[in-house]
C-alpha positions, 0 to 999 in steps of 0.5 A: 500500500503506497504512502499517501504522505508523499504521493507521486513525488515520493517515488515508488514505495518499497515492499514491506513499508505496509508493515509500518505504515499504519503506525506511521500514519497514526502518529502523523494524524495524532501530531496534526490533532495535537498541533490544532489543540488549544494551548490555553493553560500551557507554558509556551515550551510545553505546547511543543512537547508532542512534536519532540515526543512523537518525533522520538517515538516515530523514529524509535519505532522504525529504528527498532523495527529494523535494527532490533526486531528485523521486521522491515528490510533495509530498503524500507529503513532507507526510504524512511531516512530519505523522505525524512519520515524519521529523524536521521540525526537522532538515529545516528546518535542512538548508534553511539555509546551513551546516547542509546536513549537520547530524546532529542538532539536539541538537549545535547546542544550546549548552545541551547542551555545556560553555561554551555551545559546540556539538559537535566534529562541527560543527568542520570537519576542517581546523580541528581539532587532531591529537587531534580529527581522529577525534573523535565527538560522544558523543551521536550518534556523528557524525564530522563534519557541517560544510558545505563541501568536505572539511570532513567525511567523506562518511559522517558516522557511518562506518557503514551508517547514514551512507549516503545511501539515496536515492542508493543507491536511485537508483544501484540503479535506474540499474544495473538499467536498464543491466543490462537494456539489456545483457541485451537487447543480448546477446539480440539478438546471440545471435539474430543468431549463431543465425541465422548459425550455426544449431546453435551452443550458447548462451553462458553468462552470468555476473553479478558484480553482487551489490548491484543490482536491488531492495533486497537481502534483507539490507537497504536499505543498500549492501553493496558498495564499488562501490555506495557509490561510485556513490551518493556520486558522485550525492550529490556531483553533487547538492551541486555542482548546489545550489552552482551554483544558489546561485552563480547566485542570488548573481550575479543579486542582485549585478547588481541 
């Protein structure tokens, strides 16, 4: 399915783009709605938080779908870079040690802050004073994007825009597979029971899963704490794998 954003000028959309297109379009629609909202009661800088936060979320989604979960081909990733669907400079920073969770390139530019420093969100939580623990960057709304274990909250914005949508999507897919297998197992058991006890009434099934399967009509974000927890567990696992890979490379260099 071709992206409606670029039309004919965007060139041919590569095969596989349809995997990420629903989420990309959902984020773009969400951003348009946020931009149109009234800024009454908000600080001037707070009104642009959604711009920075959804830029991070969209870029992180495409980045993880390619680099972490290998769900899209290189051509789709390059297409997103070329047409500025994602923030290429921000992604380039994520590839560098110490910047893996950076919220925006704005917060590491000393020219944007007094005394030539960087944002408070770059300071690890354990290194902050008592009054700074819940401090947010005034421009992006980031609560903390420092790298390292327990150096920052898992959700750097503390809202749905800080969710890792690639992990949410993968978690939904896994739950769908598990639910399908469970349903097939129940059907097999029912068939066996019917064969053994013909005439027995069918058992009613109830499903208390509210946020799995295809992206819900309410949006592409996780709407339940359980799905949030499962997606965060996937992210933690990916981070652990990256750490092990880095340790392995360091060990090899040390042996040389």
